VOTOR-506950 format. One line per 2 residues: their letters; for each residue x, y, z of C-alpha. Coordinates in steps of 0.05 Angstrom, whole numbers, plus 5000, padded with zeros to 4 digits. Each point is the difference from the previous one (the first is absolute). Layout:
<nodes>
A	X Y Z; ...
</nodes>
This chain:
<nodes>
MN	5374 7093 5814; 5036 4965 4943
AL	4984 5048 4945; 4990 5073 4997
DP	4928 5015 5005; 4987 5063 4965
FG	4935 5011 5035; 5016 4972 5065
EG	5053 5053 5014; 5045 4948 5026
IF	5071 5012 5019; 5057 4960 4973
DW	5061 4991 5037; 5057 5006 4952
SA	5051 4986 5050; 4973 4931 5010
AS	4994 4983 4926; 5054 4961 4963
AN	5010 4979 4928; 5012 4929 5021
DP	4948 4996 5056; 4944 4954 4978
LN	4954 5029 5051; 5009 5071 4980
PI	5023 4998 4927; 5013 5065 4969
KN	5036 4974 4939; 4960 5005 4938
TA	4945 5032 5040; 4961 5058 4974
FA	4981 5054 5049; 4948 5053 4993
IR	5009 5063 5040; 4944 5044 5015
AT	5011 5066 5034; 4944 5032 5036
AA	5011 5074 5014; 4974 5026 5068
KN	5017 5054 5053; 5055 4978 5052
TA	5011 5032 5071; 5064 5006 5044
PE	5007 4955 5062; 4995 5029 5070
FT	5029 4984 5070; 4947 4975 5047
NL	5036 5019 5067; 5046 5058 4981
PR	5015 5054 5017; 5005 4981 5073
DV	5038 5023 5064; 5029 4945 5044
WI	5032 5010 5071; 5052 4957 5032
YG	5047 5009 5061; 5074 4999 5006
DT	4999 4934 5037; 4969 4963 4939
AP	5040 4939 4984; 5035 4994 4932
GT	4961 4958 4947; 4932 5019 5030
LI	4944 5007 4947; 4982 5071 4995
YS	4946 5002 4945; 4970 4960 4940
VS	4989 5040 4937; 4942 4980 4953
AS	4971 5027 4933; 4940 4987 4952
DI	4974 5016 4930; 4927 5010 4976
DP	5021 4964 4937; 4992 4929 5020
YD	5048 4973 4949; 5054 5047 5028
VS	4994 4979 5072; 5041 4937 4994
SL	5055 5037 4964; 5010 5058 5049
LI	5073 5013 5020; 5018 5039 5066
TY	5070 5029 5004; 5037 5043 5054
DD	5043 5059 4984; 5058 4974 5043
NA	5036 5050 5047; 5064 4971 5026
SF	5000 5046 5062; 4934 4972 5026
PF	5003 4945 5052; 4944 4960 4966
YY	4995 4951 4942; 4941 4978 4955
DR	4983 4928 4983; 4969 5004 4928
TR	4975 4929 5001; 4960 5009 5064
GN	4990 5074 4995; 5025 5009 5072
VY	5044 5055 5031; 5049 4976 5054
LG	5047 5037 5051; 5072 4993 4981
SY	5052 4960 5038; 5028 5061 5036
GA	4936 5030 5024; 4974 5069 4987
AR	5021 5066 5027; 4950 5048 5026
GT	4968 5039 4943; 4950 4999 4941
YN	5013 4959 4938; 4958 5007 4934
MT	5000 4937 4955; 4972 5011 4929
FT	4968 4939 4965; 4978 4994 4925
VT	4948 4951 4972; 5000 4983 4924
DQ	4948 4960 4958; 5011 4960 4937
CG	4981 5059 4957; 5055 5042 5032
NT	4953 5042 5041; 5033 5021 5067
NS	4982 5033 5066; 5044 5020 5062
AV	4987 5008 5074; 5040 5013 5064
LT	5007 4958 5063; 5022 5046 5059
IK	5035 4963 5057; 5012 5040 5065
VL	5050 4973 5050; 4979 5025 5069
NW	5037 5004 5069; 4972 4966 5061
AP	4994 5049 5058; 5042 4982 5063
KL	4966 4983 5065; 5020 5030 5067
HG	4998 4959 5065; 5014 5023 5072
LP	4974 5071 4996; 4968 5036 5032
AF	5039 4985 5065; 5006 5029 5071
YS	5055 4997 5053; 5015 5029 5069
IT	5071 5013 5026; 5028 5030 5065
EE	5047 5058 4994; 5056 4965 5037
TV	5003 4945 4948; 5071 4993 4975
NE	5004 4931 4969; 4983 4988 4926
LT	4933 4967 4988; 4953 4988 4942
LA	4940 5047 5000; 4963 4974 4939
TV	5010 4952 4941; 4970 5017 4932
NI	4992 4946 4946; 4986 5016 4926
TD	4983 4948 4947; 4996 5009 4924
RD	4973 4946 4952; 5041 5022 4941
NT	5063 5007 5043; 5017 5067 4971
TW	5048 5046 5038; 4972 5047 5052
TT	5031 5053 5044; 4986 5031 5067
KT	4990 5074 5004; 5029 5040 5057
FN	4956 5010 5062; 4942 5046 4989
ND	4977 5026 5068; 4933 5034 5004
SN	5024 5035 5064; 5063 5029 4968
LD	5045 4964 5051; 5048 4967 4952
AE	5060 5038 5028; 4981 4982 5072
LE	4993 4927 4981; 5068 5000 4966
HE	5029 5033 5063; 4968 4947 5044
GF	5035 4946 4959; 4945 4966 4960
RQ	5022 4965 4937; 4974 4953 4946
AF	5030 4932 4988; 4990 4962 4935
SA	4999 4923 4996; 5011 4960 4938
GT	4951 4950 4970; 4936 4999 4960
AR	4960 5030 5057; 5047 5061 5004
NI	4992 5015 5075; 5010 5070 5031
VI	5019 5003 5074; 4995 5064 5041
NK	5051 4999 5056; 5020 5042 5061
DN	5075 5017 4993; 5040 4978 5061
KH	5046 5061 4992; 4946 5047 5025
IM	4961 5008 5064; 4927 5018 4993
TY	4984 5066 5033; 4930 5021 5015
SG	4991 5070 4971; 4927 5012 5013
NE	4972 4965 4938; 4988 4928 5017
EF	4968 4980 4932; 5035 4989 4933
FM	4957 4988 4937; 5037 4973 4940
KM	4973 4990 4929; 5040 4956 4953
SF	4993 4995 4925; 5021 4941 4957
TD	5002 4990 4924; 5021 4945 4953
GT	5028 5050 4950; 4936 5007 4960
DA	4936 5036 5014; 4983 4954 5057
TL	5011 5033 5068; 4983 4975 5070
QG	4996 5040 5063; 5004 4979 5074
HF	5000 5032 5068; 5039 4988 5066
ML	4984 5031 5066; 5054 5005 5056
YV	4984 5019 5072; 5056 5022 5048
IK	4987 4992 5074; 5033 5053 5045
NS	5049 4976 5055; 4981 5019 5071
KP	5049 5035 5048; 5027 4963 5061
KF	4972 5019 5069; 5027 5008 5071
TN	4961 4957 5048; 5029 5024 5067
LN	5017 5074 4987; 4934 5027 4974
NG	4981 5035 5065; 5072 5017 5021
AK	5045 4959 5047; 5048 5016 5056
VT	5060 4962 5029; 5051 5017 5055
VS	5076 4986 5002; 5050 5011 5057
YL	5057 5051 4997; 5044 4956 5045
TT	4985 4929 4979; 4982 5003 4926
SN	5057 4978 4956; 5017 4999 4926
GD	4957 4948 4964; 4946 4993 5052
FV	4928 4985 4978; 4952 5060 5001
YA	4937 4984 4959; 4971 4951 4949
VS	4961 5032 4943; 4942 4958 4972
TS	4974 5008 4927; 4954 4968 4950
DD	4990 4999 4924; 4941 4975 4960
EN	5044 4971 4944; 5053 4975 5049
DH	5052 5043 4965; 5069 5007 5030
IY	5003 5060 5047; 5059 5047 5006
FD	5018 5050 5055; 5036 5066 4992
PL	5054 5021 5051; 4968 5030 5062
TC	4998 5075 5012; 4993 5031 5068
DT	4971 5066 5027; 5024 5023 5068
HG	4960 5064 5001; 5052 5055 4993
CA	5062 4966 4974; 5036 5026 4939
SP	4984 4962 4936; 5017 4945 4989
CP	4985 4976 5070; 5041 4942 5028
CP	4961 4935 4996; 5032 4943 5041
FA	4950 4948 4973; 4996 4955 4939
IG	4948 4953 4970; 5014 4933 4969
KD	4967 4965 4941; 4954 4964 5048
GI	4975 5065 5031; 5040 4993 5065
IH	5024 5067 5029; 5065 4998 5040
TT	5050 5050 5028; 5064 5019 4963
QD	5039 5029 5060; 5000 5009 5075
FM	4957 5056 5028; 5056 5026 5045
RT	5015 5073 4986; 4941 5010 4954
YI	4958 5042 5049; 4938 4995 4956
TG	4936 4983 5037; 4962 4971 4940
YD	4995 4986 4926; 4942 5001 4950
VT	5022 4947 4951; 4971 5001 4930
IS	4992 4931 4967; 4990 4996 4925
MY	4983 4937 4960; 4980 4981 4929
DD	4994 4942 4952; 5026 4994 4928
KH	4940 5037 4971; 4999 5058 5050
SL	5073 5023 5005; 4976 5070 4984
DK	4938 4996 5043; 5025 4975 5067
RT	4960 4990 5064; 5028 5032 5064
AT	4987 4996 5075; 5031 5028 5064
LT	5028 4964 5061; 5016 5040 5064
IL	5061 4977 5039; 5013 5030 5070
VE	5068 4999 5037; 5001 4996 5076
DI	5054 5002 5056; 5042 5055 4966
DD	5064 5018 5040; 5038 5066 5006
KP	5069 5000 4967; 5066 5034 5018
QV	5020 5062 4961; 5072 5020 4980
SN	5008 5073 5019; 5066 5023 4967
LP	4996 4967 4931; 5003 5014 4943
MT	5054 5053 5000; 5000 5061 4955
YP	5070 4983 4974; 5038 4934 4998
LG	5047 4983 5058; 5072 5011 4976
VS	5054 4954 5024; 5073 5013 4982
EN	5044 4943 4978; 5053 4976 5050
TP	4953 5017 5058; 5025 4960 5061
LG	4963 4937 5018; 4946 5007 5054
TT	4984 5073 4984; 4927 5019 5016
LY	4967 5025 4937; 4925 5006 5015
TV	4947 4980 5052; 4930 4978 4979
LF	4944 5029 5045; 4927 4976 5004
ND	4934 5009 5039; 4947 4947 5019
LD	4933 5012 5036; 5005 4930 5027
SG	5053 5015 5053; 5004 4928 5024
DT	5023 4972 4933; 5071 4975 4990
HT	5031 5027 4937; 5052 4972 4953
IH	5034 5042 4947; 5020 4964 4937
AN	5042 5026 4942; 4999 4977 4928
FS	5056 5030 4956; 4982 5011 4927
EK	5072 4985 4980; 5030 4934 5022
WA	5070 5028 5007; 4975 5050 5053
TS	4991 4942 5050; 5077 4993 5000
YF	5009 5072 5025; 4939 5020 5042
HL	4960 4972 5059; 4933 5022 5030
NE	4989 4980 5073; 4933 4965 5007
TS	4987 5028 5069; 5028 5071 4999
GV	4990 5015 4926; 5072 5027 4995
LT	5033 4995 4932; 5077 4993 5003
TA	5058 4982 4955; 5021 4928 5009
FN	5039 4940 4974; 5041 5036 4946
VL	5027 5070 4990; 4963 5037 4945
DY	5036 5005 4934; 4964 5045 4950
EK	5043 4978 4942; 4987 4926 5014
VI	4925 5013 5001; 5002 5036 4933
GN	5051 4951 4970; 4952 4942 5013
SW	4945 5037 4961; 4964 5012 5066
SS	4960 5062 5012; 5031 5049 5048
SF	4932 5012 5030; 4950 4950 5030
NV	4937 4998 5041; 4990 4968 5068
AV	4929 4974 5007; 4985 5009 5075
QV	4944 4960 5031; 4976 5011 5072
ND	4960 4939 5023; 4959 4995 5063
GM	4985 4925 4993; 4933 5010 4965
DW	5010 5059 4955; 5056 5041 4972
SD	5018 5064 4964; 5048 5010 4943
AV	5046 5057 4984; 5060 5011 4954
LS	5068 5030 5019; 5041 5022 4939
VV	5076 4996 5007; 5053 5025 4952
IL	5075 4983 5003; 5044 5062 4993
NV	5066 4997 4964; 5064 5024 5035
NE	5062 5018 4961; 5056 4948 5007
PP	5074 5005 4979; 5025 4968 4936
SF	5053 4945 4999; 5047 4966 4952
HE	4994 4925 4989; 5076 4993 5000
TK	5054 5030 5044; 5047 5005 4942
YK	4990 5004 4925; 5049 4995 4942
MT	5004 5040 4937; 5046 4988 4941
PA	5004 5061 4956; 5030 4997 4931
EQ	5073 5019 4992; 4982 5059 4958
GD	4938 5038 4978; 4971 5066 4980
KG	4970 5050 5047; 4930 4978 5021
SG	5010 4926 4982; 4992 4950 5055
AS	4945 4954 5024; 4975 4988 4930
TW	5070 4975 4981; 5024 4960 5059
GR	4934 4989 5037; 4970 5025 5064
WM	5034 4985 5066; 4931 4991 5031
DK	4926 4998 4981; 4963 5054 5037
TK	4935 4961 4998; 5032 4938 5029
DI	5060 5021 5042; 4967 5059 5037
ED	4952 4975 5052; 4952 5051 5028
QD	4937 4978 5035; 4965 5063 4975
LL	5009 4976 4928; 4956 4941 5013
VS	4942 5048 5005; 5011 5036 4935
AL	5058 5018 4955; 4976 5072 5004
SE	4999 5001 5075; 5076 5003 5007
AH	5059 5028 4962; 5075 4987 5011
TF	5062 5040 4983; 5071 4975 4997
TW	5067 5031 5019; 5069 4969 5004
DC	5071 5014 5021; 5060 4966 4968
GE	5054 5047 5026; 5046 5026 4946
ST	4972 4950 4950; 4931 5033 5004
RF	5020 5052 4948; 5004 4949 4945
FL	4926 4978 5006; 4930 5027 5011
MD	4943 4966 5035; 4928 5014 4980
RT	4963 5025 5061; 4936 4966 4979
TG	5020 4932 4972; 5069 4992 5031
DV	5030 4985 4931; 5074 5017 4994
TF	5030 5034 4937; 5065 5032 4981
SA	5005 5073 5019; 5048 5013 4942
NF	5034 4960 4945; 5036 4945 5036
DY	5058 4954 4986; 5027 4957 5056
DT	5068 4995 4967; 5012 5075 5008
AN	4957 5017 5061; 5032 5013 5068
LT	4957 4945 5031; 5014 4936 5038
TP	4951 4943 4996; 4964 4970 5037
FT	4974 5054 5046; 4940 5001 5047
CT	4945 5052 5003; 4946 5014 5052
VK	4931 5005 4970; 4943 5033 5038
VK	4926 4997 4982; 4949 5048 5031
DK	4924 4999 4998; 4952 5058 4999
AG	4999 5006 5075; 5075 5004 5004
MT	5012 4929 5027; 5063 4969 4970
AT	5037 4934 4991; 5072 4988 4977
TL	5038 4944 4965; 5069 4990 4969
LE	5015 4999 4926; 5064 4969 4977
VL	5022 5027 4932; 5046 4957 4959
ID	5020 5028 4932; 4991 4948 4946
DA	5070 5005 4972; 4999 4978 4927
ND	5052 4991 4947; 4984 5062 4960
NA	5068 5023 4975; 5045 4970 4947
PV	5076 4994 5006; 5038 5059 4970
FA	5071 4990 4975; 5055 5048 5023
QT	5009 5026 4929; 4951 5009 4945
TA	5051 4986 4943; 5031 4933 4981
YY	5055 4968 5041; 5068 4987 4966
IF	5048 4951 5031; 5071 4990 4974
QV	5035 4936 5019; 5063 4962 4979
PD	4994 4932 4967; 5015 4934 5033
LA	4965 5016 5066; 4996 4940 5046
AG	4936 4975 5032; 4980 5042 5061
RF	5032 5063 4976; 4961 5065 5007
VG	4975 5030 4935; 4961 5062 5019
QV	4939 5026 5040; 4932 5030 4985
TA	4958 5027 5057; 4928 5021 5008
AD	4959 5029 5057; 4926 4990 5022
SD	4965 5057 5036; 4952 4953 5036
RS	5003 5013 5074; 4999 4929 5025
TQ	5061 4956 4993; 4959 4944 4974
YS	4980 5038 4938; 5064 5041 4992
NI	5046 4940 4992; 5020 4992 4928
YY	5019 4936 4964; 5041 5000 4935
SF	5001 4952 4942; 5017 5001 4926
LV	4941 5013 4956; 5042 4997 4937
NP	5064 4957 4999; 5034 4985 4934
FL	5037 4940 5026; 4974 4929 4995
KG	5045 4983 5058; 4998 5039 5064
FM	5065 5038 4992; 4975 5055 5045
VI	4955 5002 5061; 4971 5057 5042
ND	4985 4997 5075; 4948 5036 5042
FG	5046 5061 5009; 5006 5012 4925
NI	5071 4973 4997; 5018 4963 4935
YV	5050 4944 5006; 5034 4951 4953
NE	4964 4933 5006; 5044 4962 4950
TW	5071 5019 4979; 5001 5046 4940
KK	5036 4971 4940; 5015 5023 4931
PL	4973 5010 4949; 4935 5017 5038
FA	5037 5048 5045; 5054 5028 4955
YG	5023 5072 4996; 4949 5045 4966
VS	4939 4955 5014; 4940 5030 5035
YD	4935 4970 5027; 4933 5034 5014
LV	4961 4976 5061; 4935 5024 5033
VL	4997 4998 5076; 4931 4991 5033
AE	4990 5031 5068; 4936 4978 5037
NV	4971 5002 5070; 4957 4949 5036
ED	4927 4987 4987; 4954 5031 5053
HT	4934 4972 5027; 4962 5029 4942
GT	5045 4962 4950; 5035 5065 4978
RH	5073 4997 4978; 5040 5056 4967
TS	5060 4994 4954; 5050 5043 4964
TA	5054 4986 4949; 5068 5028 4983
SV	5044 4988 4938; 5072 4977 5014
TV	5054 4995 4947; 5063 4960 5017
FI	5063 5019 4959; 5060 4953 4997
SG	5061 5046 5002; 5068 5006 5034
TS	4971 5038 5060; 4948 4984 5054
TT	4948 5053 5011; 4926 5010 5008
TT	4983 5066 4970; 4959 5038 4951
TT	5063 5034 4973; 5063 4973 4966
TD	5048 5015 5058; 5046 4939 5014
RP	5017 4977 5069; 5044 4944 5030
AE	4970 4938 5031; 4986 5009 5074
FL	5025 4957 5058; 4933 4971 5019
ED	4986 4977 4929; 5051 4945 5011
TR	4969 4938 5033; 5064 4985 5037
SV	4998 5069 5033; 4929 4984 5022
SW	5023 4935 5033; 5055 5034 5039
IS	4955 5055 5023; 4950 4949 5026
VL	5054 4965 5042; 5028 5065 5028
SA	4930 5025 5017; 4985 4938 5041
LG	5066 5006 5039; 4990 5075 5011
GT	4929 4989 5025; 5022 4948 5050
LL	5055 5046 5027; 4951 5058 5006
LV	4952 4957 5040; 5055 4982 5050
VV	5019 5073 5010; 4927 5020 5011
VL	4990 4947 5053; 5063 5019 5037
TM	4982 5073 4998; 4931 4988 5028
AY	5028 4956 5055; 5049 5055 5020
TV	4945 5051 4999; 4954 4958 5044
QV	5051 4981 5051; 5042 5063 5004
KR	4963 5061 4974; 4929 4976 5012
YR	4979 5016 4929; 5027 5070 5004
WC	5038 4996 4935; 4951 4950 4966
IP	4965 5026 4939; 4933 5032 5017
WC	4956 4945 4969; 5038 4946 5037
RK	4996 5039 5065; 4925 5009 4993
KL	4989 4927 4988; 5045 4976 5056
LG	4974 5048 5053; 4927 4997 4978
LG	4998 5073 4981; 4956 4986 4941
KM	4940 4990 5046; 5014 5065 5040
TR	4965 5066 4989; 5038 5060 4977
KE	5000 5031 5070; 5024 4935 5031
KR	5058 4997 4951; 5018 5073 5015
RY	5001 4986 5074; 5043 4938 4988
YR	5053 5037 4960; 5002 5057 5050
AI	5012 4950 5056; 5060 4974 4962
LR	5027 5071 4991; 4989 5016 5074
AE	5038 4937 5019; 5058 5017 4954
AG	5001 5072 5027; 5001 4975 5073
IE	4933 5034 5019; 4966 4966 5058
EG	4927 4980 4998; 4983 5045 5059
DE	5027 5063 4969; 4943 5010 4951
EV	5007 5076 4997; 5073 4994 4979
AR	4982 4948 4949; 4945 5044 4970
IT	5047 5059 4995; 5056 4959 4972
LG	4959 4960 4949; 4947 5051 4986
EP	4945 4953 5024; 4930 5031 5010
EP	4965 5001 5067; 4968 4931 5012
TQ	4925 5002 5001; 4982 4926 5007
VQ	5028 4935 5026; 5057 4979 4956
SP	5004 4931 4970; 5059 4958 5022
AP	5059 4985 4954; 5005 4932 4967
PM	5014 4945 5051; 5072 4984 4979
MW	5022 5072 5002; 4961 5013 5064
DK	5038 4945 5036; 5067 5029 4978
RQ	4982 5072 5016; 4984 5000 5074
PQ	4994 5068 5034; 5063 5021 5040
TG	5000 5027 5071; 5040 5060 5024
PT	5008 5072 4980; 4983 5022 4931
VR	5057 5024 4957; 4983 5047 4945
KS	5042 4991 4938; 5005 5051 4947
DP	4987 4955 4940; 4973 5030 4938
VL	4925 4995 4986; 4988 4940 4955
DF	4951 5004 4943; 4982 4927 4990
KE	4954 4977 4944; 4975 4930 4989
PK	5033 4970 4940; 4952 4987 4942
PP	4998 4934 4963; 5030 5001 4930
LK	4953 5008 4941; 4982 4939 4960
PN	5034 4996 4933; 4959 5017 4939
PS	4993 4938 4957; 5005 5041 4937
KM	5066 5030 5024; 5026 4932 5024
MT	4990 4973 4931; 5048 5051 4970
GR	5054 4981 5051; 5009 4929 4975
TG	5068 4981 4975; 5005 4984 4926
PK	5016 5033 4935; 4979 5072 4992
IW	4949 5016 4948; 5007 5062 4958
T	4939 5030 4966
</nodes>
């Protein structure tokens, strides 16, 4: 309408009016407003409250519900406004324009959602209502159950028993519960190896398998009932059942032993490995069949009975030995078999085996012995030791006796005759120690077998080798020992070593048996030298019997001793022991005086002149170590004005001149005396102080007494003496030669010196009695006593009555002193007391040194 009709109750749209709009002018327009007062009501929802159900698999954006409202006031209907109290946590949204409720873009989780809506009219009247949306879960569906399966108890391979498929429209998670078994056999099923296997994917398969690690065993219950429960995690639960049947395995059977069987073998012809019988079997499942080792019953044998049979995997029975010497007439053989499922429940049967043609065997009558046969070592070869005897009922059989020695070495010492059965020693002489030394047993067994060609008997002869005591022996015929030059009482082998090793140098066959089976003791004899040493009776070690020093002992080295060793049985052996004292340089030179030496000399001595002498002595016994060598240890001269020789004589080496050697001058020297170095590197020295005074006299003294220069101190006197000594020596030699010639040609050595006469006549090799007879022959010849007048000679010379054949005189004298014929003339010569001249004593070196010419030394 173009104008407001007060009575027409028109409605003017102010929003469409404009002051400049010619169609709807409102400018300079007068309006009349009439208000009619009447009662107004609130609007209401036409389809709320309401419950709506949807499922979890509903797609996002799906229309869930359309909300609508109305008002009894017609003029309010067009102005109704529906609003939603928005909840951000709800997975739904409301379209105000269309009034529709949609599922959000992420879908809805399972649960109940209350959406509150409000409707408002133009007068401000409102009303509210609730839309309840329930998100529900689809229940899963089970496929493949119930199921049934049958399995044999010998099944060992893994196989699928049943496959269970589960589907779920809303694809929510679901789990499998553990087995629920109505028969309460869960533990048995787990033992038998059943397990569940899950497979991925939407279908979510469950597989029930037989574990290949287990073997099914029939235990009397052949049915297994299993109930399985499944859930998707909500209140939806499914159940299914599986039934398993186990079929029992049958035992194998014998097919040719059910009623018993018999077979015959020959005692004479049946050999090891011969066929006896073939066992036949059957099994319903065609399982592999096993056989136990055979057992035999011989009706009266001691358990376990011998069973000379064996069965193979194929059921073939064969012999395991010859039947010779068994003497059993028959065997009841028990055969036992089983398959994999019946190892504890085996099936058995019996086979009877008879033995025919049994022969009688020979019997040894004198073995075994009560005690072993003892054979002593060193028994002569071929000695009969024992004879084997036997009996045989078959008198026509030919017998052979065989021997088998338990020790291989015994075959080298013994022999058993195959015909006579005589055991003898043979090949080698028995040596008990050799047997023991080679780690052999001293006893052995002889396995004796008497064979008649078809059968034989066995017996054992025990033999033991008996030990016989044997003498000891030394490895060497002569040993050497080098004791130290000196030592305390009891010192010895630990210092200079043993002269022999008892364990190596004493050989005794009895020691090869055991060190305790023999004991040795030592004795020795060194003559007069024995008193200086002691020998241990057990070890043979030598020690000093007292404190010993070779330089002072009355002992000459080397000397030889006889050593004897004796065993427990009194058997002995001897050897020689050469003792050589190890002479060492163990003494230092000692000067003749302990105080200083003082030598007085005149000045201007020429070269070669004697100055003085210092002497020392060494108490070492050997010449090698007692020789002393002198030198200057301290010499104040740069030049060698004085020298000293090996005798301790000091000489002028270079002419003395003033002012070094003027009156009143003195020089101090130190003389070193030393001996030689021995094999141990030892050398001893001593020193002496010497003071040389230049004065008007020439002396060597420790006092102030003057003396004149001696003749030998002049070098010219020494030269003359040397010349005269040479001439005098030559003259003396000529006189000696002429004298000896005269003695030989005229006097026949009568007036020759005793030593010369001994050498020329060979008396040095004669015994004392021979020499006595020789000299008496000379006296008889000079007295004119004939050889035939022995009585007169004995009375005259005092000779004893001859008791044995006299030795002849030396050849040369015998030729000159022939016996004279004619009457014997007795001469009244005095009785002569003749004694053999003794050789002169050797000069003492220490005394010879003091006899040297030279200046005297006063101390």
